[in-house]
C-alpha positions, 0 to 999 in steps of 0.5 A: 293632588296626592301628597308625595309620601316620603320614602323610608329605607331600612338601615340594612338597605342604607348599609348595603347601598354604601357597601356598593360604593365603598367596598365594591367600587361603583361610583355614587352616581351609578349605584344611586341610579340603579338603586333608584335613589337620589344621588344626593341621598346616597352621597349623604349616606356615604359621607355619614359612614365615612365620618362614623368610621373616622374614629377619633375627634382629632382625625375628623378635620382631616377626614373633612378635608379629604372628603371635600377634596374627594367631592371636588374630584368627583364633581370634576369627573362628573363634569367631564362625563357630562361634557362627553355625554353632551357630545356623544350621548346620541350614539348610545343607541347606535352600533358599537363601532360608531361609539368606538369611532367617537372615543377615538376622535375625543381621546386626545381630549378626555381619558379613554376610561371615562370615554368608554364608561360613558359610551357603555363599552369596555376598554378591552373592546375599544383597543381590540377595535383599534387593532383590527380596524373599524370595518371588521364588524363580524369580529366586533360582533364576536367580541360583543357576544363574548363580553355579554356572555362574560358580563351575564355570567353565561346566562343569556341564551340566543333570544336574550343575546339577540335582544341585548346586541340589538340594544347595543346597536347591532341588527341581530336576530335570534338565529344569527345570535345562536350562530354567533354564540356557537362560533364564539365558543359560548353557550348558556348555562343550564338550570338545575334543581335547588334546595327547598326551604318551605316548612309547611308542616305546622298548625298555624292558619293559612290564607286562601289562594287569592292570587290564583296564579294571576301573575300579569298585573296592570299596575305596580304595588297591586300584587307582591309575591314572597319566598325564602331560599338558601345559599351555601357558603363555607360558613354554612347556609345564608338565607335570602327572603325576597318580595317581588312586584308582579307588575314590573317583576322588580325585587322591591324587598329582601333580607339576608341572615344565617337563620330563616325565622320570622324576623327575616321575612319581616325585614324583607317586607318592611324594606318593600313597604319602605321603598314602594309605599303601597296603598291598602289592598295590595295582595301579598302572596307566599307559600304556606311556610311557617314564617309567613303563617306566623301570627307576627307576620299576618299581623304586619300584613293587616297593619299595612292593609294587605290581603294575604294569599297563600299557595295551595299545599305542595304546589310550587306553581302557585308561586311560580314567578318567585321560584323563577326568580330564585332559579335565575339568581342561582343558575345565572349568578351563583352557579359555580361560585364558592363563597368563603363566607356569608358576607362574600355571598351576601355581596354577590347576591346584592350585586345581582339584585340591584346592579344586574336583575333590577336594572340591567337584565332583560325579561322576556315577560316584560318585552325584553325590557328591564324591571327599572324601565317598566317602573319608570314607564309606569310613573312617567 
C-alpha cells in the first residue's frame, strides 16, 4: 500500500484561506469544504491567526475565552445544521418548492436563515415563495433564473442555466431555459478580448511542445498548464499566475503580485505541488514567456521530475485551456468591476477561484460537473 504523503500548504495559501473566513464571512465548514482541506486544519489556521493578532500577553486569556465561547457557539450551530440535514438532506436534489415546504414546516423549531443555508436556497426566495403560494411554479422558476444570474454574475447562457436549474430540482431543457431567461430579463455577458502578458522575445532556451494540444487527460496530475494574466486596479496592475490540471480543469496553484517576475510563477507552481503532491513525469505546459523559460523555473521543474512543454511561438491555441480559464475569470467575474486596490481585486479573484470556479461552476467539458466533483470521483 502506498504511504499517503502529507499535503503542504504555503503561507500565502493559509493566509488567503483564513481571509475567506475572517474577512469575507464564510463559515469555517463551508470554506474548508470548498478549498478541499480538513475543517480542523482551517480552524487551526484561523485560531493561530487570531492568537497572533491578539496583541499583548494581557489580552491572550480574554482571547482564549472568547475563542472557546465562539467555538462552542459554532458547535451549537453545526449541531443545528446537522439536525436539519438529517431531516431534510434528501430534498437537496429535489425541486426547490419541496425545500421551501420543508423550511415552512420546520421554521418554528429552527432559525429560517439556518434552514435556508442548509437547504441551499436564499431567504428572499423562501419569503417570496410564501407570499405567492407554493403552487406557482412558473414564477418560482423565474425567481431561480434571476437568482442564478445574480450568483454567477451574468455568466451563464441557456445551456448552463438549464443544467443549474436541473441540479436545483427543475426539469428544464436548454430552450425552455432560454425562454425563461428572456422572460426574466437576463442574458449572458459577452466575452471580450483581454491584455496579453507574454514576453517571448528573449534568448533563453525553450522546450518542445510535448502536450501538442492533447487537452483531454485520463487521470489527475498527468498534465498541468500554466500562464500569467493581468488585472487592472486603481493602484495599478495586479498579476495572476495560475496552474491548472487538465484532468479535472481545477486550478491547483495560483499566486498574485504587483509584478510578473519569475518568483510569481514559482509561487504558483509550489502551491500546486504542495496541494497535489504529483508523481514524477508530469507534463508542465506553458507559453514561451521569459518567466517559464528562466533557468530558475526550469530547474524547479527538473527538481520535481516534471517534463517541460511550451507552446509554439505566437500560437495561443497551444495553451487554449489556460486562456479559456482567464477568459472565464474576466468575462464572468471581473467584467464591470472597479477595484480601488490590488487587495480588493485579489480577494475577488480568490473568491472566484476557490468558492466559484473550483467548487461550483459547471463545465461543459466535464459533462456539466464541477472540477471538485471530478477530483473527488477520481480518488473515490
